[in-house]
N, C-alpha and C positions, 0 to 999 in steps of 0.2 A: 834776518838782522836787518834792522830798519835805521833808517836816518845815518846813511854812512859820513855824512857831513858832520856829525857830533863831534867835537874834537877829542874826548877821550877815546871813542869808538874808533875814530880815525887813527890816534896814536897807537891804540892797542893792536889795530890791524897793521901797521906799519911795522910795529916790534915783532910781531909773528911774522910778516912777510921776509924782515931781515934776518931772524933766526932761522926760518926755513932755507933761505939763500947763503946762510953761513957769511951773513956780512958784518963782521963786529962792528968796523967804523962806523957804518951807516948806524947799528943798533946802539950805540954808545951815544951817536949824537941826537937821539932821540930823547935822552934824560936831560934833566935841570941838573945843576950842579948839585942842589941838596936831596937828591932822588935817594930812595931806599928801597932795593929789591928784596924782597921776601918770598922764597919759591923754594920748598914750602915754608911757611910760616910756621915758627917755632925751631927747636932744636931739631938738626938732622945731620946727615954725612957734610952737606955743604956748608952749614953754619951749626958748629957743635955749641955755640953761646946762645944761640936763639934770637940773636938782636936783628938779623938781617946783613945786608951789604949795603953801606951807607957812602955816599960820594963816589966821583968817576974812578977812582984808583981800586977802589973795593968791587964796585959793578965791574969794572973790566977783568978784574981777579975771578969774579964770579963766572963769567963767560968763559974765560981759558979752563976753570975746572969743570963746569957742568955743561956746556953749550960747544966748544970748539972741535971737540972730538966725536961729538955725535950728529945724527941726521934725524933731525926732529921735523914733525909733522902735527899740527894742529887739526882736530876733527871736532870742530864746534858746532853743537846744536842750536844755541840760541845766544844772544845779548841782549842786556838790559842797560841803557844809559840814563843817568839820573845827576843833575847837576854838573859837577866837574868829572865824573866818575862812569866806569863802565864796567858789566861783569860778564865775562864768557862762561858760558857752560858747555861742558863737553869734554873730551879725552884728549890727552897729548900722548903721542906716540914717538921714543926716543930708541933709536938704534946707534949701538956702541959696541964694540969689541965681539961682535957674533951675537949679540942679546939684544932683545926688543923688550923695552919696557912702556908698558901703557898705565896711563893714571887717568882716572877720571876726577874732574873738581869744577872748582868754580876759580875764575882768573881775574883778577881785577887790576883797572889802570885807573891811577885819578892823575890828573893834569894840570898846571898850571894856568894863566890867563894867557901866557904865550903858546900854549898847547904841547909844552913839555911833559914829559911824563916825571911826577915827582913821587909816585908810589907804584908799584908792580907786586901784587901780592897774591899767591898762589894759594888756596885752600884744597890741600889733598892730603892723602893718609899714606905713609910709607907702608904699612902694612896690608894696604889694599891694592898696591902695584902690581899689575900684572908682568911676570917676567918670562919670557919664551926666547926661542933661539930666533934671531933676525933672517928675514927671507933674502936669499941672493938676489 
């Protein structure tokens, strides 16, 4: 991963570190007020309408629903920064309730001129998620 000083890459890495460390307030502070989270993009158990989670309250609710009770690790092979965005390619591992779920995908972050995240979009397919028992 080149150019760790790229604003979008820096914000994406900070987002991932906050999630990994289970630091909700730190994670929420990375987002602009008008931000939208789509993880995954489209209709899913986390987003039955498929419009994403827009604004601070909805993004906080997404954390509570999808992140709070999980131990999440990012195993990213590479990233590509262009303009005000970055795309990370790799696998996310999420352990919750005795189960480990692994999803391969592309995870993008777009930032505004202040370096705040305005869009977090995750391209991964539910049907391709691998579920096993979580290691102790």
